[in-house]
C-alpha positions as CSV (number, residue, x, y, z in Angstrom):
1,X,0.0,0.0,0.0
2,X,1.3,3.4,-0.8
3,X,0.2,6.2,1.4
4,X,0.8,9.2,-0.8
5,X,-0.1,12.0,1.6
6,X,-0.3,12.5,5.3
7,X,-3.3,13.9,7.1
8,X,-1.8,17.0,8.7
9,X,-4.8,18.0,10.9
10,X,-6.6,14.9,12.0
11,X,-9.4,16.8,13.8
12,X,-10.2,18.8,10.6
13,X,-10.1,15.7,8.5
14,X,-12.4,13.8,10.9
15,X,-14.7,16.9,11.0
16,X,-14.8,17.0,7.2
17,X,-15.7,13.3,7.0
18,X,-18.4,13.7,9.7
19,X,-19.9,16.5,7.7
20,X,-20.4,14.3,4.6
21,X,-23.6,12.3,3.9
22,X,-23.6,8.8,5.5
23,X,-22.9,7.0,2.2
24,X,-20.0,9.2,1.5
25,X,-18.6,8.7,5.0
26,X,-18.7,4.9,4.4
27,X,-16.8,5.2,1.1
28,X,-14.2,7.5,2.6
29,X,-13.6,5.2,5.5
30,X,-13.1,2.2,3.2
31,X,-11.2,4.1,0.5
32,X,-9.3,7.1,2.1
33,X,-8.2,9.8,-0.2
34,X,-4.5,9.6,0.7
35,X,-3.8,6.2,-0.8
36,X,-2.9,5.0,-4.3
37,X,-5.2,2.6,-6.0
38,X,-5.3,0.3,-9.1
39,X,-8.6,0.4,-11.0
40,X,-9.2,-3.3,-11.6
41,X,-11.4,-2.8,-14.7
42,X,-8.6,-1.0,-16.7
43,X,-5.4,-1.8,-14.6
44,X,-4.7,1.9,-14.4
45,X,-3.2,3.5,-11.3
46,X,-5.4,6.2,-9.9
47,X,-5.9,8.7,-7.0
48,X,-9.3,9.6,-5.6
49,X,-10.4,13.1,-6.6
50,X,-13.8,13.2,-5.0
51,X,-16.7,11.2,-3.5
52,X,-20.3,11.3,-4.8
53,X,-23.6,10.9,-2.9
54,X,-24.5,8.0,-5.2
55,X,-21.6,6.0,-3.6
56,X,-19.2,6.3,-6.5
57,X,-15.9,8.1,-6.7
58,X,-14.1,10.3,-9.2
59,X,-10.5,9.4,-9.9
60,X,-7.5,11.0,-11.5
61,X,-5.7,8.9,-14.0
62,X,-2.3,10.6,-14.1
63,X,-0.1,10.1,-17.1
64,X,3.1,9.8,-14.9
65,X,1.5,6.8,-13.1
66,X,0.2,5.3,-16.4
67,X,2.8,6.2,-19.1
68,X,1.4,3.7,-21.6
69,X,-2.0,5.5,-21.5
70,X,-3.1,8.9,-23.0
71,X,-2.5,12.1,-21.1
72,X,-4.1,12.3,-17.6
73,X,-7.8,12.4,-17.3
74,X,-10.4,12.6,-14.5
75,X,-13.1,9.9,-14.6
76,X,-16.3,10.0,-12.6
77,X,-18.8,7.3,-11.7
78,X,-16.3,4.7,-10.6
79,X,-17.5,1.9,-8.4
80,X,-15.1,2.1,-5.4
81,X,-15.2,-1.7,-5.2
82,X,-13.2,-1.7,-8.4
83,X,-10.3,-0.1,-6.6
84,X,-7.5,-2.0,-4.8
85,X,-4.7,-0.4,-2.9
86,X,-1.4,-0.6,-4.7
87,X,2.2,0.4,-4.3
88,X,3.9,3.1,-6.3
89,X,5.5,1.5,-9.4
90,X,9.3,1.9,-9.6
91,X,9.0,4.1,-12.7
92,X,6.8,6.6,-10.8
93,X,8.7,6.8,-7.4
94,X,9.9,10.2,-8.3
95,X,6.4,11.6,-8.1
96,X,5.5,10.6,-4.5
97,X,7.3,10.3,-1.3
98,X,5.4,7.8,0.8
99,X,4.5,8.8,4.3
100,X,3.9,6.7,7.4
């Protein structure tokens, strides 16, 4: 698992999560925004951009993480169950510094 960002202010983060609708809270707890994911349907490496009230997520498909794909795009309507946590590929380690 690659934690790509730290949560600097845990109280603010928890307050933000608590202010979201219940379905969004559930998705955030299962799929936090500070991890790197592989989209199982396309094998692309993605980061979560946003959470929707219909239980889906919007993801960023960054070209640096997916060099064999077209330039980066943002894709909405992704079923979060199609995401699996993944490590940073060796070719992309220059992009992120993992955190504890």
